[in-house]
PDB file of N, CA, C and O in Angstrom:
ATOM      1  N   MET A   1       0.825  -1.197   0.000  1.00  0.00           N
ATOM      2  CA  MET A   1       0.000   0.000   0.000  1.00  0.00           C
ATOM      3  C   MET A   1       0.868   1.259   0.000  1.00  0.00           C
ATOM      4  O   MET A   1       0.566   2.230  -0.694  1.00  0.00           O
ATOM      5  N   GLU A   2       1.947   1.235   0.783  1.00  0.00           N
ATOM      6  CA  GLU A   2       2.820   2.408   0.861  1.00  0.00           C
ATOM      7  C   GLU A   2       3.405   2.749  -0.506  1.00  0.00           C
ATOM      8  O   GLU A   2       3.469   3.919  -0.881  1.00  0.00           O
ATOM      9  N   GLN A   3       3.830   1.731  -1.249  1.00  0.00           N
ATOM     10  CA  GLN A   3       4.401   1.980  -2.575  1.00  0.00           C
ATOM     11  C   GLN A   3       3.341   2.514  -3.527  1.00  0.00           C
ATOM     12  O   GLN A   3       3.634   3.363  -4.368  1.00  0.00           O
ATOM     13  N   THR A   4       2.113   2.023  -3.400  1.00  0.00           N
ATOM     14  CA  THR A   4       1.026   2.512  -4.240  1.00  0.00           C
ATOM     15  C   THR A   4       0.793   3.992  -3.994  1.00  0.00           C
ATOM     16  O   THR A   4       0.607   4.757  -4.940  1.00  0.00           O
ATOM     17  N   LEU A   5       0.802   4.405  -2.724  1.00  0.00           N
ATOM     18  CA  LEU A   5       0.625   5.819  -2.400  1.00  0.00           C
ATOM     19  C   LEU A   5       1.782   6.652  -2.954  1.00  0.00           C
ATOM     20  O   LEU A   5       1.565   7.742  -3.483  1.00  0.00           O
ATOM     21  N   LEU A   6       2.999   6.145  -2.835  1.00  0.00           N
ATOM     22  CA  LEU A   6       4.152   6.872  -3.371  1.00  0.00           C
ATOM     23  C   LEU A   6       4.051   7.023  -4.888  1.00  0.00           C
ATOM     24  O   LEU A   6       4.381   8.077  -5.433  1.00  0.00           O
ATOM     25  N   ASP A   7       3.602   5.983  -5.558  1.00  0.00           N
ATOM     26  CA  ASP A   7       3.422   6.053  -7.009  1.00  0.00           C
ATOM     27  C   ASP A   7       2.367   7.097  -7.372  1.00  0.00           C
ATOM     28  O   ASP A   7       2.541   7.872  -8.312  1.00  0.00           O
ATOM     29  N   GLU A   8       1.278   7.106  -6.618  1.00  0.00           N
ATOM     30  CA  GLU A   8       0.210   8.075  -6.871  1.00  0.00           C
ATOM     31  C   GLU A   8       0.691   9.497  -6.589  1.00  0.00           C
ATOM     32  O   GLU A   8       0.371  10.422  -7.335  1.00  0.00           O
ATOM     33  N   ILE A   9       1.461   9.672  -5.513  1.00  0.00           N
ATOM     34  CA  ILE A   9       2.020  10.989  -5.179  1.00  0.00           C
ATOM     35  C   ILE A   9       2.901  11.485  -6.324  1.00  0.00           C
ATOM     36  O   ILE A   9       2.768  12.626  -6.767  1.00  0.00           O
ATOM     37  N   ASN A  10       3.790  10.634  -6.794  1.00  0.00           N
ATOM     38  CA  ASN A  10       4.695  11.029  -7.882  1.00  0.00           C
ATOM     39  C   ASN A  10       3.945  11.338  -9.169  1.00  0.00           C
ATOM     40  O   ASN A  10       4.287  12.282  -9.881  1.00  0.00           O
ATOM     41  N   SER A  11       2.930  10.550  -9.466  1.00  0.00           N
ATOM     42  CA  SER A  11       2.137  10.770 -10.667  1.00  0.00           C
ATOM     43  C   SER A  11       1.381  12.095 -10.592  1.00  0.00           C
ATOM     44  O   SER A  11       1.408  12.887 -11.534  1.00  0.00           O
ATOM     45  N   LEU A  12       0.708  12.330  -9.465  1.00  0.00           N
ATOM     46  CA  LEU A  12      -0.033  13.579  -9.293  1.00  0.00           C
ATOM     47  C   LEU A  12       0.900  14.784  -9.308  1.00  0.00           C
ATOM     48  O   LEU A  12       0.568  15.824  -9.877  1.00  0.00           O
ATOM     49  N   ARG A  13       2.055  14.644  -8.687  1.00  0.00           N
ATOM     50  CA  ARG A  13       3.023  15.747  -8.652  1.00  0.00           C
ATOM     51  C   ARG A  13       3.485  16.107 -10.066  1.00  0.00           C
ATOM     52  O   ARG A  13       3.528  17.281 -10.434  1.00  0.00           O
ATOM     53  N   ARG A  14       3.829  15.081 -10.855  1.00  0.00           N
ATOM     54  CA  ARG A  14       4.258  15.334 -12.242  1.00  0.00           C
ATOM     55  C   ARG A  14       3.148  16.013 -13.044  1.00  0.00           C
ATOM     56  O   ARG A  14       3.375  16.999 -13.745  1.00  0.00           O
ATOM     57  N   GLU A  15       1.945  15.459 -12.921  1.00  0.00           N
ATOM     58  CA  GLU A  15       0.810  16.000 -13.660  1.00  0.00           C
ATOM     59  C   GLU A  15       0.529  17.448 -13.250  1.00  0.00           C
ATOM     60  O   GLU A  15       0.248  18.289 -14.103  1.00  0.00           O
ATOM     61  N   MET A  16       0.604  17.739 -11.953  1.00  0.00           N
ATOM     62  CA  MET A  16       0.351  19.086 -11.453  1.00  0.00           C
ATOM     63  C   MET A  16       1.409  20.067 -11.963  1.00  0.00           C
ATOM     64  O   MET A  16       1.080  21.188 -12.350  1.00  0.00           O
ATOM     65  N   ILE A  17       2.670  19.652 -11.965  1.00  0.00           N
ATOM     66  CA  ILE A  17       3.747  20.524 -12.437  1.00  0.00           C
ATOM     67  C   ILE A  17       3.564  20.849 -13.920  1.00  0.00           C
ATOM     68  O   ILE A  17       3.686  22.003 -14.330  1.00  0.00           O
ATOM     69  N   ILE A  18       3.272  19.830 -14.712  1.00  0.00           N
ATOM     70  CA  ILE A  18       3.052  20.050 -16.148  1.00  0.00           C
ATOM     71  C   ILE A  18       1.867  20.985 -16.365  1.00  0.00           C
ATOM     72  O   ILE A  18       1.940  21.914 -17.169  1.00  0.00           O
ATOM     73  N   GLN A  19       0.790  20.737 -15.652  1.00  0.00           N
ATOM     74  CA  GLN A  19      -0.406  21.568 -15.766  1.00  0.00           C
ATOM     75  C   GLN A  19      -0.100  23.007 -15.350  1.00  0.00           C
ATOM     76  O   GLN A  19      -0.529  23.952 -16.012  1.00  0.00           O
ATOM     77  N   GLY A  20       0.635  23.169 -14.262  1.00  0.00           N
ATOM     78  CA  GLY A  20       0.984  24.502 -13.778  1.00  0.00           C
ATOM     79  C   GLY A  20       1.854  25.264 -14.764  1.00  0.00           C
ATOM     80  O   GLY A  20       1.686  26.470 -14.945  1.00  0.00           O
ATOM     81  N   ILE A  21       2.779  24.563 -15.399  1.00  0.00           N
ATOM     82  CA  ILE A  21       3.660  25.209 -16.379  1.00  0.00           C
ATOM     83  C   ILE A  21       2.881  25.608 -17.631  1.00  0.00           C
ATOM     84  O   ILE A  21       3.068  26.701 -18.164  1.00  0.00           O
ATOM     85  N   THR A  22       2.009  24.718 -18.095  1.00  0.00           N
ATOM     86  CA  THR A  22       1.315  24.975 -19.357  1.00  0.00           C
ATOM     87  C   THR A  22       0.084  25.863 -19.200  1.00  0.00           C
ATOM     88  O   THR A  22      -0.198  26.686 -20.071  1.00  0.00           O
ATOM     89  N   LYS A  23      -0.646  25.709 -18.109  1.00  0.00           N
ATOM     90  CA  LYS A  23      -1.910  26.441 -17.951  1.00  0.00           C
ATOM     91  C   LYS A  23      -1.868  27.527 -16.883  1.00  0.00           C
ATOM     92  O   LYS A  23      -2.729  28.406 -16.854  1.00  0.00           O
ATOM     93  N   GLY A  24      -0.871  27.470 -16.007  1.00  0.00           N
ATOM     94  CA  GLY A  24      -0.766  28.474 -14.952  1.00  0.00           C
ATOM     95  C   GLY A  24      -1.167  27.905 -13.600  1.00  0.00           C
ATOM     96  O   GLY A  24      -1.897  26.919 -13.503  1.00  0.00           O
ATOM     97  N   LEU A  25      -0.664  28.561 -12.560  1.00  0.00           N
ATOM     98  CA  LEU A  25      -0.901  28.063 -11.202  1.00  0.00           C
ATOM     99  C   LEU A  25      -2.322  28.312 -10.709  1.00  0.00           C
ATOM    100  O   LEU A  25      -2.783  27.637  -9.789  1.00  0.00           O
ATOM    101  N   ASN A  26      -3.019  29.270 -11.308  1.00  0.00           N
ATOM    102  CA  ASN A  26      -4.387  29.570 -10.889  1.00  0.00           C
ATOM    103  C   ASN A  26      -5.436  28.847 -11.721  1.00  0.00           C
ATOM    104  O   ASN A  26      -6.633  29.063 -11.536  1.00  0.00           O
ATOM    105  N   ASN A  27      -4.995  27.993 -12.633  1.00  0.00           N
ATOM    106  CA  ASN A  27      -5.914  27.224 -13.457  1.00  0.00           C
ATOM    107  C   ASN A  27      -6.696  26.237 -12.594  1.00  0.00           C
ATOM    108  O   ASN A  27      -6.155  25.651 -11.656  1.00  0.00           O
ATOM    109  N   LYS A  28      -7.978  26.060 -12.924  1.00  0.00           N
ATOM    110  CA  LYS A  28      -8.852  25.180 -12.140  1.00  0.00           C
ATOM    111  C   LYS A  28      -8.289  23.760 -12.041  1.00  0.00           C
ATOM    112  O   LYS A  28      -8.290  23.170 -10.961  1.00  0.00           O
ATOM    113  N   LYS A  29      -7.815  23.214 -13.146  1.00  0.00           N
ATOM    114  CA  LYS A  29      -7.279  21.841 -13.156  1.00  0.00           C
ATOM    115  C   LYS A  29      -6.021  21.739 -12.292  1.00  0.00           C
ATOM    116  O   LYS A  29      -5.834  20.748 -11.586  1.00  0.00           O
ATOM    117  N   THR A  30      -5.159  22.757 -12.342  1.00  0.00           N
ATOM    118  CA  THR A  30      -3.946  22.762 -11.518  1.00  0.00           C
ATOM    119  C   THR A  30      -4.314  22.739 -10.041  1.00  0.00           C
ATOM    120  O   THR A  30      -3.717  22.003  -9.256  1.00  0.00           O
ATOM    121  N   ILE A  31      -5.292  23.542  -9.670  1.00  0.00           N
ATOM    122  CA  ILE A  31      -5.733  23.608  -8.272  1.00  0.00           C
ATOM    123  C   ILE A  31      -6.353  22.285  -7.841  1.00  0.00           C
ATOM    124  O   ILE A  31      -6.105  21.818  -6.729  1.00  0.00           O
ATOM    125  N   GLU A  32      -7.159  21.676  -8.712  1.00  0.00           N
ATOM    126  CA  GLU A  32      -7.764  20.375  -8.393  1.00  0.00           C
ATOM    127  C   GLU A  32      -6.687  19.311  -8.171  1.00  0.00           C
ATOM    128  O   GLU A  32      -6.785  18.510  -7.241  1.00  0.00           O
ATOM    129  N   LEU A  33      -5.675  19.305  -9.014  1.00  0.00           N
ATOM    130  CA  LEU A  33      -4.579  18.342  -8.856  1.00  0.00           C
ATOM    131  C   LEU A  33      -3.831  18.586  -7.554  1.00  0.00           C
ATOM    132  O   LEU A  33      -3.443  17.639  -6.870  1.00  0.00           O
ATOM    133  N   SER A  34      -3.631  19.841  -7.213  1.00  0.00           N
ATOM    134  CA  SER A  34      -2.958  20.186  -5.963  1.00  0.00           C
ATOM    135  C   SER A  34      -3.757  19.690  -4.762  1.00  0.00           C
ATOM    136  O   SER A  34      -3.189  19.177  -3.798  1.00  0.00           O
ATOM    137  N   GLN A  35      -5.068  19.844  -4.826  1.00  0.00           N
ATOM    138  CA  GLN A  35      -5.924  19.385  -3.728  1.00  0.00           C
ATOM    139  C   GLN A  35      -5.914  17.863  -3.621  1.00  0.00           C
ATOM    140  O   GLN A  35      -5.883  17.320  -2.517  1.00  0.00           O
ATOM    141  N   LYS A  36      -5.941  17.174  -4.754  1.00  0.00           N
ATOM    142  CA  LYS A  36      -5.855  15.707  -4.744  1.00  0.00           C
ATOM    143  C   LYS A  36      -4.520  15.259  -4.157  1.00  0.00           C
ATOM    144  O   LYS A  36      -4.461  14.313  -3.371  1.00  0.00           O
ATOM    145  N   LEU A  37      -3.453  15.950  -4.548  1.00  0.00           N
ATOM    146  CA  LEU A  37      -2.126  15.629  -4.032  1.00  0.00           C
ATOM    147  C   LEU A  37      -2.081  15.828  -2.521  1.00  0.00           C
ATOM    148  O   LEU A  37      -1.497  15.012  -1.808  1.00  0.00           O
ATOM    149  N   ASP A  38      -2.685  16.893  -2.031  1.00  0.00           N
ATOM    150  CA  ASP A  38      -2.741  17.133  -0.580  1.00  0.00           C
ATOM    151  C   ASP A  38      -3.406  15.967   0.147  1.00  0.00           C
ATOM    152  O   ASP A  38      -2.928  15.533   1.195  1.00  0.00           O
ATOM    153  N   ILE A  39      -4.496  15.466  -0.402  1.00  0.00           N
ATOM    154  CA  ILE A  39      -5.231  14.357   0.220  1.00  0.00           C
ATOM    155  C   ILE A  39      -4.361  13.103   0.273  1.00  0.00           C
ATOM    156  O   ILE A  39      -4.287  12.433   1.303  1.00  0.00           O
ATOM    157  N   VAL A  40      -3.706  12.796  -0.842  1.00  0.00           N
ATOM    158  CA  VAL A  40      -2.872  11.594  -0.898  1.00  0.00           C
ATOM    159  C   VAL A  40      -1.655  11.735   0.022  1.00  0.00           C
ATOM    160  O   VAL A  40      -1.254  10.769   0.671  1.00  0.00           O
ATOM    161  N   LEU A  41      -1.070  12.927   0.078  1.00  0.00           N
ATOM    162  CA  LEU A  41       0.061  13.155   0.990  1.00  0.00           C
ATOM    163  C   LEU A  41      -0.369  12.966   2.446  1.00  0.00           C
ATOM    164  O   LEU A  41       0.373  12.397   3.247  1.00  0.00           O
ATOM    165  N   ASN A  42      -1.557  13.441   2.781  1.00  0.00           N
ATOM    166  CA  ASN A  42      -2.071  13.244   4.143  1.00  0.00           C
ATOM    167  C   ASN A  42      -2.277  11.764   4.441  1.00  0.00           C
ATOM    168  O   ASN A  42      -1.959  11.303   5.538  1.00  0.00           O
ATOM    169  N   GLN A  43      -2.807  11.017   3.476  1.00  0.00           N
ATOM    170  CA  GLN A  43      -2.984   9.575   3.658  1.00  0.00           C
ATOM    171  C   GLN A  43      -1.639   8.900   3.882  1.00  0.00           C
ATOM    172  O   GLN A  43      -1.511   8.024   4.738  1.00  0.00           O
ATOM    173  N   TYR A  44      -0.642   9.309   3.114  1.00  0.00           N
ATOM    174  CA  TYR A  44       0.692   8.719   3.233  1.00  0.00           C
ATOM    175  C   TYR A  44       1.287   8.993   4.612  1.00  0.00           C
ATOM    176  O   TYR A  44       1.912   8.115   5.205  1.00  0.00           O
ATOM    177  N   GLN A  45       1.095  10.195   5.116  1.00  0.00           N
ATOM    178  CA  GLN A  45       1.638  10.551   6.428  1.00  0.00           C
ATOM    179  C   GLN A  45       0.981   9.752   7.550  1.00  0.00           C
ATOM    180  O   GLN A  45       1.588   9.544   8.601  1.00  0.00           O
ATOM    181  N   LEU A  46      -0.247   9.309   7.336  1.00  0.00           N
ATOM    182  CA  LEU A  46      -0.958   8.539   8.357  1.00  0.00           C
ATOM    183  C   LEU A  46      -0.580   7.063   8.351  1.00  0.00           C
ATOM    184  O   LEU A  46      -0.953   6.326   9.264  1.00  0.00           O
ATOM    185  N   THR A  47       0.158   6.621   7.329  1.00  0.00           N
ATOM    186  CA  THR A  47       0.548   5.204   7.274  1.00  0.00           C
ATOM    187  C   THR A  47       1.877   4.977   7.952  1.00  0.00           C
ATOM    188  O   THR A  47       2.360   3.846   8.001  1.00  0.00           O
TER     189      THR A  47
END
């Protein structure tokens, strides 16, 4: 499970960075990805 969370964290982080570079940091999709990443990071910290 821990590795799955790490994989998801890395995937979301990459996707968020690409989105932020191409669409901007205030873009709705960038913000949604950031919020999803926050949730997964919190889950990881609880394991």
